[in-house]
PyMOL Python script that loads the backbone (N, CA, C, O; Angstrom):
from pymol import cmd

cmd.read_pdbstr("""\
ATOM      1  N   MET A   1      -5.621 -33.229  17.617  1.00  0.00           N
ATOM      2  CA  MET A   1      -5.658 -32.132  17.897  1.00  0.00           C
ATOM      3  C   MET A   1      -6.748 -31.534  18.572  1.00  0.00           C
ATOM      4  O   MET A   1      -7.948 -31.810  18.560  1.00  0.00           O
ATOM      5  N   ASP A   2      -5.887 -30.375  19.359  1.00  0.00           N
ATOM      6  CA  ASP A   2      -6.826 -29.280  19.903  1.00  0.00           C
ATOM      7  C   ASP A   2      -7.306 -27.813  19.324  1.00  0.00           C
ATOM      8  O   ASP A   2      -8.322 -27.155  19.549  1.00  0.00           O
ATOM      9  N   GLU A   3      -6.144 -27.567  18.475  1.00  0.00           N
ATOM     10  CA  GLU A   3      -6.267 -26.571  17.440  1.00  0.00           C
ATOM     11  C   GLU A   3      -7.571 -26.931  16.473  1.00  0.00           C
ATOM     12  O   GLU A   3      -7.824 -28.039  16.000  1.00  0.00           O
ATOM     13  N   PRO A   4      -8.267 -25.811  16.318  1.00  0.00           N
ATOM     14  CA  PRO A   4      -9.091 -25.726  15.102  1.00  0.00           C
ATOM     15  C   PRO A   4      -8.647 -25.908  13.822  1.00  0.00           C
ATOM     16  O   PRO A   4      -7.444 -25.651  13.873  1.00  0.00           O
ATOM     17  N   PRO A   5      -8.967 -26.235  12.598  1.00  0.00           N
ATOM     18  CA  PRO A   5      -8.155 -26.392  11.218  1.00  0.00           C
ATOM     19  C   PRO A   5      -7.918 -24.657  10.964  1.00  0.00           C
ATOM     20  O   PRO A   5      -8.523 -23.648  11.327  1.00  0.00           O
ATOM     21  N   ALA A   6      -6.874 -24.894  10.258  1.00  0.00           N
ATOM     22  CA  ALA A   6      -6.127 -23.390   9.911  1.00  0.00           C
ATOM     23  C   ALA A   6      -7.205 -22.678   8.690  1.00  0.00           C
ATOM     24  O   ALA A   6      -7.811 -23.563   8.086  1.00  0.00           O
ATOM     25  N   SER A   7      -7.451 -21.666   8.356  1.00  0.00           N
ATOM     26  CA  SER A   7      -8.415 -21.014   7.853  1.00  0.00           C
ATOM     27  C   SER A   7      -7.788 -20.102   6.541  1.00  0.00           C
ATOM     28  O   SER A   7      -7.398 -18.979   6.863  1.00  0.00           O
ATOM     29  N   TYR A   8      -7.679 -20.406   5.359  1.00  0.00           N
ATOM     30  CA  TYR A   8      -6.657 -19.645   4.256  1.00  0.00           C
ATOM     31  C   TYR A   8      -7.387 -18.799   3.270  1.00  0.00           C
ATOM     32  O   TYR A   8      -8.438 -19.201   2.771  1.00  0.00           O
ATOM     33  N   SER A   9      -6.855 -17.614   2.965  1.00  0.00           N
ATOM     34  CA  SER A   9      -7.686 -16.603   2.010  1.00  0.00           C
ATOM     35  C   SER A   9      -7.988 -17.487   0.864  1.00  0.00           C
ATOM     36  O   SER A   9      -7.757 -18.692   0.767  1.00  0.00           O
ATOM     37  N   TRP A  10      -8.579 -16.637  -0.041  1.00  0.00           N
ATOM     38  CA  TRP A  10      -9.347 -17.502  -1.402  1.00  0.00           C
ATOM     39  C   TRP A  10      -8.137 -17.378  -2.583  1.00  0.00           C
ATOM     40  O   TRP A  10      -8.364 -17.748  -3.735  1.00  0.00           O
ATOM     41  N   SER A  11      -6.790 -16.804  -2.163  1.00  0.00           N
ATOM     42  CA  SER A  11      -5.534 -16.478  -2.822  1.00  0.00           C
ATOM     43  C   SER A  11      -4.604 -18.075  -2.446  1.00  0.00           C
ATOM     44  O   SER A  11      -4.041 -18.725  -3.327  1.00  0.00           O
ATOM     45  N   HIS A  12      -4.624 -18.484  -0.908  1.00  0.00           N
ATOM     46  CA  HIS A  12      -3.971 -19.517  -0.815  1.00  0.00           C
ATOM     47  C   HIS A  12      -4.752 -20.582  -1.130  1.00  0.00           C
ATOM     48  O   HIS A  12      -4.119 -21.637  -1.092  1.00  0.00           O
ATOM     49  N   LEU A  13      -6.128 -20.717  -1.488  1.00  0.00           N
ATOM     50  CA  LEU A  13      -7.085 -21.746  -1.565  1.00  0.00           C
ATOM     51  C   LEU A  13      -6.700 -22.357  -2.849  1.00  0.00           C
ATOM     52  O   LEU A  13      -6.382 -23.536  -3.005  1.00  0.00           O
ATOM     53  N   SER A  14      -6.768 -21.304  -3.890  1.00  0.00           N
ATOM     54  CA  SER A  14      -6.732 -21.415  -5.564  1.00  0.00           C
ATOM     55  C   SER A  14      -4.946 -22.358  -5.191  1.00  0.00           C
ATOM     56  O   SER A  14      -4.724 -23.565  -5.099  1.00  0.00           O
ATOM     57  N   PHE A  15      -4.254 -21.492  -5.099  1.00  0.00           N
ATOM     58  CA  PHE A  15      -3.201 -22.544  -5.103  1.00  0.00           C
ATOM     59  C   PHE A  15      -3.176 -24.169  -4.598  1.00  0.00           C
ATOM     60  O   PHE A  15      -2.398 -24.959  -5.132  1.00  0.00           O
ATOM     61  N   PHE A  16      -4.160 -24.614  -3.453  1.00  0.00           N
ATOM     62  CA  PHE A  16      -4.343 -25.663  -2.936  1.00  0.00           C
ATOM     63  C   PHE A  16      -4.630 -26.383  -4.039  1.00  0.00           C
ATOM     64  O   PHE A  16      -3.897 -27.160  -4.649  1.00  0.00           O
ATOM     65  N   ARG A  17      -6.369 -25.899  -4.373  1.00  0.00           N
ATOM     66  CA  ARG A  17      -6.925 -26.391  -5.563  1.00  0.00           C
ATOM     67  C   ARG A  17      -6.166 -26.917  -6.685  1.00  0.00           C
ATOM     68  O   ARG A  17      -6.388 -28.078  -7.030  1.00  0.00           O
ATOM     69  N   ARG A  18      -4.825 -25.839  -7.640  1.00  0.00           N
ATOM     70  CA  ARG A  18      -4.119 -26.229  -7.943  1.00  0.00           C
ATOM     71  C   ARG A  18      -3.367 -27.610  -7.809  1.00  0.00           C
ATOM     72  O   ARG A  18      -3.458 -28.553  -8.595  1.00  0.00           O
ATOM     73  N   PHE A  19      -2.770 -27.560  -6.909  1.00  0.00           N
ATOM     74  CA  PHE A  19      -1.740 -28.435  -6.372  1.00  0.00           C
ATOM     75  C   PHE A  19      -2.822 -29.735  -6.215  1.00  0.00           C
ATOM     76  O   PHE A  19      -2.236 -30.763  -6.555  1.00  0.00           O
ATOM     77  N   ASP A  20      -4.021 -29.963  -5.863  1.00  0.00           N
ATOM     78  CA  ASP A  20      -4.791 -31.103  -5.553  1.00  0.00           C
ATOM     79  C   ASP A  20      -5.103 -31.708  -6.792  1.00  0.00           C
ATOM     80  O   ASP A  20      -5.022 -32.936  -6.841  1.00  0.00           O
ATOM     81  N   ALA A  21      -5.571 -30.852  -8.173  1.00  0.00           N
ATOM     82  CA  ALA A  21      -5.809 -31.127  -9.218  1.00  0.00           C
ATOM     83  C   ALA A  21      -4.771 -31.618 -10.027  1.00  0.00           C
ATOM     84  O   ALA A  21      -5.135 -32.363 -10.937  1.00  0.00           O
ATOM     85  N   MET A  22      -3.484 -31.373  -9.917  1.00  0.00           N
ATOM     86  CA  MET A  22      -2.539 -31.956 -10.345  1.00  0.00           C
ATOM     87  C   MET A  22      -1.698 -33.429  -9.693  1.00  0.00           C
ATOM     88  O   MET A  22      -0.854 -34.176 -10.188  1.00  0.00           O
ATOM     89  N   GLY A  23      -2.369 -33.402  -8.408  1.00  0.00           N
ATOM     90  CA  GLY A  23      -2.044 -34.500  -7.711  1.00  0.00           C
ATOM     91  C   GLY A  23      -0.829 -34.189  -6.841  1.00  0.00           C
ATOM     92  O   GLY A  23      -0.011 -35.085  -6.632  1.00  0.00           O
ATOM     93  N   GLN A  24      -0.706 -33.289  -6.459  1.00  0.00           N
ATOM     94  CA  GLN A  24       0.416 -32.511  -5.924  1.00  0.00           C
ATOM     95  C   GLN A  24      -0.106 -31.907  -4.247  1.00  0.00           C
ATOM     96  O   GLN A  24       0.585 -31.029  -3.731  1.00  0.00           O
ATOM     97  N   CYS A  25      -1.145 -32.363  -3.614  1.00  0.00           N
ATOM     98  CA  CYS A  25      -1.456 -31.858  -2.652  1.00  0.00           C
ATOM     99  C   CYS A  25      -1.870 -32.770  -1.407  1.00  0.00           C
ATOM    100  O   CYS A  25      -2.879 -33.454  -1.232  1.00  0.00           O
ATOM    101  N   TYR A  26      -0.673 -32.535  -0.543  1.00  0.00           N
ATOM    102  CA  TYR A  26      -0.566 -33.772   0.351  1.00  0.00           C
ATOM    103  C   TYR A  26      -1.090 -33.272   1.904  1.00  0.00           C
ATOM    104  O   TYR A  26      -0.574 -32.545   2.753  1.00  0.00           O
ATOM    105  N   PRO A  27      -2.156 -33.901   1.853  1.00  0.00           N
ATOM    106  CA  PRO A  27      -2.492 -33.312   3.561  1.00  0.00           C
ATOM    107  C   PRO A  27      -1.802 -33.655   4.569  1.00  0.00           C
ATOM    108  O   PRO A  27      -1.373 -34.714   4.109  1.00  0.00           O
ATOM    109  N   TRP A  28      -1.288 -33.579   5.745  1.00  0.00           N
ATOM    110  CA  TRP A  28      -0.833 -33.945   6.964  1.00  0.00           C
ATOM    111  C   TRP A  28      -1.154 -33.354   8.289  1.00  0.00           C
ATOM    112  O   TRP A  28      -1.302 -32.152   8.506  1.00  0.00           O
ATOM    113  N   ASP A  29      -1.244 -34.288   9.124  1.00  0.00           N
ATOM    114  CA  ASP A  29      -1.752 -34.144  10.277  1.00  0.00           C
ATOM    115  C   ASP A  29      -0.659 -34.006  11.255  1.00  0.00           C
ATOM    116  O   ASP A  29      -0.858 -33.178  12.144  1.00  0.00           O
ATOM    117  N   SER A  30       0.405 -34.620  11.270  1.00  0.00           N
ATOM    118  CA  SER A  30       1.429 -34.984  12.097  1.00  0.00           C
ATOM    119  C   SER A  30       2.836 -34.292  11.604  1.00  0.00           C
ATOM    120  O   SER A  30       3.039 -34.065  10.411  1.00  0.00           O
ATOM    121  N   GLU A  31       3.737 -33.996  12.575  1.00  0.00           N
ATOM    122  CA  GLU A  31       5.192 -34.084  11.631  1.00  0.00           C
ATOM    123  C   GLU A  31       5.668 -35.021  11.012  1.00  0.00           C
ATOM    124  O   GLU A  31       6.234 -34.824   9.937  1.00  0.00           O
ATOM    125  N   ALA A  32       5.549 -36.231  11.540  1.00  0.00           N
ATOM    126  CA  ALA A  32       5.841 -37.344  11.055  1.00  0.00           C
ATOM    127  C   ALA A  32       5.675 -37.583   9.157  1.00  0.00           C
ATOM    128  O   ALA A  32       6.441 -37.809   8.220  1.00  0.00           O
ATOM    129  N   GLU A  33       4.094 -37.352   9.373  1.00  0.00           N
ATOM    130  CA  GLU A  33       3.246 -37.586   8.165  1.00  0.00           C
ATOM    131  C   GLU A  33       3.824 -36.375   7.230  1.00  0.00           C
ATOM    132  O   GLU A  33       3.868 -36.445   6.001  1.00  0.00           O
ATOM    133  N   LEU A  34       4.167 -35.497   7.834  1.00  0.00           N
ATOM    134  CA  LEU A  34       4.782 -34.205   6.680  1.00  0.00           C
ATOM    135  C   LEU A  34       6.068 -34.491   6.436  1.00  0.00           C
ATOM    136  O   LEU A  34       6.579 -33.858   5.513  1.00  0.00           O
ATOM    137  N   TYR A  35       6.897 -35.458   7.145  1.00  0.00           N
ATOM    138  CA  TYR A  35       8.187 -35.558   6.626  1.00  0.00           C
ATOM    139  C   TYR A  35       8.180 -37.529   5.640  1.00  0.00           C
ATOM    140  O   TYR A  35       9.097 -38.050   5.004  1.00  0.00           O
ATOM    141  N   ASP A  36       6.840 -38.048   5.928  1.00  0.00           N
ATOM    142  CA  ASP A  36       6.546 -39.006   5.096  1.00  0.00           C
ATOM    143  C   ASP A  36       6.802 -38.859   3.309  1.00  0.00           C
ATOM    144  O   ASP A  36       7.393 -39.545   2.475  1.00  0.00           O
ATOM    145  N   HIS A  37       5.759 -37.175   3.263  1.00  0.00           N
ATOM    146  CA  HIS A  37       5.113 -36.704   2.376  1.00  0.00           C
ATOM    147  C   HIS A  37       6.416 -36.567   1.398  1.00  0.00           C
ATOM    148  O   HIS A  37       6.659 -37.130   0.331  1.00  0.00           O
ATOM    149  N   VAL A  38       7.151 -35.633   2.136  1.00  0.00           N
ATOM    150  CA  VAL A  38       8.034 -34.631   1.544  1.00  0.00           C
ATOM    151  C   VAL A  38       9.486 -36.001   1.449  1.00  0.00           C
ATOM    152  O   VAL A  38      10.220 -35.870   0.469  1.00  0.00           O
ATOM    153  N   ASP A  39       9.752 -36.953   2.225  1.00  0.00           N
ATOM    154  CA  ASP A  39      10.628 -37.913   1.486  1.00  0.00           C
ATOM    155  C   ASP A  39      10.174 -38.610  -0.093  1.00  0.00           C
ATOM    156  O   ASP A  39      10.944 -39.123  -0.904  1.00  0.00           O
ATOM    157  N   ASP A  40       9.099 -38.487  -0.181  1.00  0.00           N
ATOM    158  CA  ASP A  40       8.467 -39.035  -1.721  1.00  0.00           C
ATOM    159  C   ASP A  40       8.383 -38.075  -2.899  1.00  0.00           C
ATOM    160  O   ASP A  40       8.221 -38.401  -4.075  1.00  0.00           O
ATOM    161  N   LEU A  41       8.509 -36.914  -2.441  1.00  0.00           N
ATOM    162  CA  LEU A  41       8.774 -36.170  -3.848  1.00  0.00           C
ATOM    163  C   LEU A  41       9.971 -35.911  -4.346  1.00  0.00           C
ATOM    164  O   LEU A  41      10.998 -36.347  -3.824  1.00  0.00           O
ATOM    165  N   PRO A  42       9.955 -35.025  -5.623  1.00  0.00           N
ATOM    166  CA  PRO A  42      11.269 -35.417  -6.506  1.00  0.00           C
ATOM    167  C   PRO A  42      12.075 -33.865  -5.889  1.00  0.00           C
ATOM    168  O   PRO A  42      11.499 -32.928  -5.336  1.00  0.00           O
ATOM    169  N   GLY A  43      13.090 -33.950  -6.102  1.00  0.00           N
ATOM    170  CA  GLY A  43      13.955 -32.800  -5.471  1.00  0.00           C
ATOM    171  C   GLY A  43      15.255 -33.254  -5.251  1.00  0.00           C
ATOM    172  O   GLY A  43      15.668 -34.353  -5.620  1.00  0.00           O
ATOM    173  N   PRO A  44      15.896 -32.418  -4.657  1.00  0.00           N
ATOM    174  CA  PRO A  44      17.247 -32.390  -4.050  1.00  0.00           C
ATOM    175  C   PRO A  44      16.805 -33.116  -2.531  1.00  0.00           C
ATOM    176  O   PRO A  44      15.646 -33.237  -2.133  1.00  0.00           O
ATOM    177  N   GLY A  45      17.976 -33.532  -1.848  1.00  0.00           N
ATOM    178  CA  GLY A  45      17.678 -34.401  -0.635  1.00  0.00           C
ATOM    179  C   GLY A  45      17.584 -33.384   0.350  1.00  0.00           C
ATOM    180  O   GLY A  45      17.574 -32.172   0.135  1.00  0.00           O
ATOM    181  N   ARG A  46      17.484 -34.218   1.935  1.00  0.00           N
ATOM    182  CA  ARG A  46      17.378 -33.459   2.616  1.00  0.00           C
ATOM    183  C   ARG A  46      18.552 -32.601   3.157  1.00  0.00           C
ATOM    184  O   ARG A  46      19.731 -32.954   3.119  1.00  0.00           O
ATOM    185  N   PRO A  47      18.022 -31.261   3.741  1.00  0.00           N
ATOM    186  CA  PRO A  47      18.821 -30.413   4.203  1.00  0.00           C
ATOM    187  C   PRO A  47      20.265 -30.749   5.023  1.00  0.00           C
ATOM    188  O   PRO A  47      20.056 -31.121   6.178  1.00  0.00           O
ATOM    189  N   GLU A  48      21.097 -30.711   4.797  1.00  0.00           N
ATOM    190  CA  GLU A  48      22.505 -30.993   5.501  1.00  0.00           C
ATOM    191  C   GLU A  48      22.202 -30.831   7.289  1.00  0.00           C
ATOM    192  O   GLU A  48      22.500 -31.732   8.074  1.00  0.00           O
ATOM    193  N   TRP A  49      21.617 -29.626   7.682  1.00  0.00           N
ATOM    194  CA  TRP A  49      21.292 -29.150   9.150  1.00  0.00           C
ATOM    195  C   TRP A  49      20.364 -29.884   9.699  1.00  0.00           C
ATOM    196  O   TRP A  49      20.214 -29.772  10.916  1.00  0.00           O
ATOM    197  N   GLU A  50      19.627 -30.690   9.047  1.00  0.00           N
ATOM    198  CA  GLU A  50      18.456 -31.427   9.666  1.00  0.00           C
ATOM    199  C   GLU A  50      19.345 -32.586  10.189  1.00  0.00           C
ATOM    200  O   GLU A  50      19.000 -33.070  11.267  1.00  0.00           O
ATOM    201  N   HIS A  51      20.433 -33.094   9.580  1.00  0.00           N
ATOM    202  CA  HIS A  51      21.467 -34.248   9.759  1.00  0.00           C
ATOM    203  C   HIS A  51      22.267 -33.917  11.334  1.00  0.00           C
ATOM    204  O   HIS A  51      22.347 -34.552  12.385  1.00  0.00           O
ATOM    205  N   GLU A  52      22.700 -32.812  10.943  1.00  0.00           N
ATOM    206  CA  GLU A  52      23.749 -32.043  11.698  1.00  0.00           C
ATOM    207  C   GLU A  52      22.992 -31.642  13.168  1.00  0.00           C
ATOM    208  O   GLU A  52      23.698 -31.757  14.170  1.00  0.00           O
ATOM    209  N   TYR A  53      21.659 -31.199  13.340  1.00  0.00           N
ATOM    210  CA  TYR A  53      21.233 -30.878  14.958  1.00  0.00           C
ATOM    211  C   TYR A  53      19.802 -31.680  15.359  1.00  0.00           C
ATOM    212  O   TYR A  53      18.812 -32.062  14.735  1.00  0.00           O
ATOM    213  N   ASP A  54      20.128 -31.704  16.352  1.00  0.00           N
ATOM    214  CA  ASP A  54      18.642 -32.067  17.102  1.00  0.00           C
ATOM    215  C   ASP A  54      17.783 -30.840  17.550  1.00  0.00           C
ATOM    216  O   ASP A  54      18.240 -29.933  18.246  1.00  0.00           O
ATOM    217  N   PRO A  55      16.343 -30.898  17.034  1.00  0.00           N
ATOM    218  CA  PRO A  55      15.551 -30.006  17.274  1.00  0.00           C
ATOM    219  C   PRO A  55      15.618 -29.782  18.747  1.00  0.00           C
ATOM    220  O   PRO A  55      15.399 -28.655  19.191  1.00  0.00           O
ATOM    221  N   ALA A  56      15.820 -30.485  19.299  1.00  0.00           N
ATOM    222  CA  ALA A  56      15.374 -30.089  20.736  1.00  0.00           C
ATOM    223  C   ALA A  56      16.513 -29.381  21.056  1.00  0.00           C
ATOM    224  O   ALA A  56      16.277 -28.718  22.066  1.00  0.00           O
ATOM    225  N   ASP A  57      17.673 -29.210  20.650  1.00  0.00           N
ATOM    226  CA  ASP A  57      18.467 -28.316  20.937  1.00  0.00           C
ATOM    227  C   ASP A  57      18.399 -27.111  20.450  1.00  0.00           C
ATOM    228  O   ASP A  57      19.239 -26.265  20.759  1.00  0.00           O
ATOM    229  N   LEU A  58      17.369 -26.852  19.601  1.00  0.00           N
ATOM    230  CA  LEU A  58      17.459 -25.448  19.470  1.00  0.00           C
ATOM    231  C   LEU A  58      16.594 -24.659  20.008  1.00  0.00           C
ATOM    232  O   LEU A  58      15.428 -25.040  20.105  1.00  0.00           O
ATOM    233  N   PRO A  59      17.051 -23.183  20.549  1.00  0.00           N
ATOM    234  CA  PRO A  59      16.294 -22.275  21.111  1.00  0.00           C
ATOM    235  C   PRO A  59      14.895 -22.134  20.937  1.00  0.00           C
ATOM    236  O   PRO A  59      14.778 -22.377  19.736  1.00  0.00           O
ATOM    237  N   GLU A  60      13.735 -21.892  21.379  1.00  0.00           N
ATOM    238  CA  GLU A  60      12.549 -21.658  20.989  1.00  0.00           C
ATOM    239  C   GLU A  60      12.012 -19.906  20.620  1.00  0.00           C
ATOM    240  O   GLU A  60      10.862 -19.680  20.242  1.00  0.00           O
TER     241      GLU A  60
END
""", "prot")
cmd.dss("prot")
cmd.show_as("cartoon", "prot")
cmd.util.cbc("prot")
cmd.orient("prot")
């Protein structure tokens, strides 16, 4: 990526450290990696709108 890494405040970092300690922090570098991690998490299925719309059709 051409962008510098994100910087977070101490309060956000404390959440990330807690998630990491519990094995629930999943770093990702691309949208595809994010979706792969999300698919592995417990919880409800993917939102219905994700299947009804193509993101390329949405206004920016």
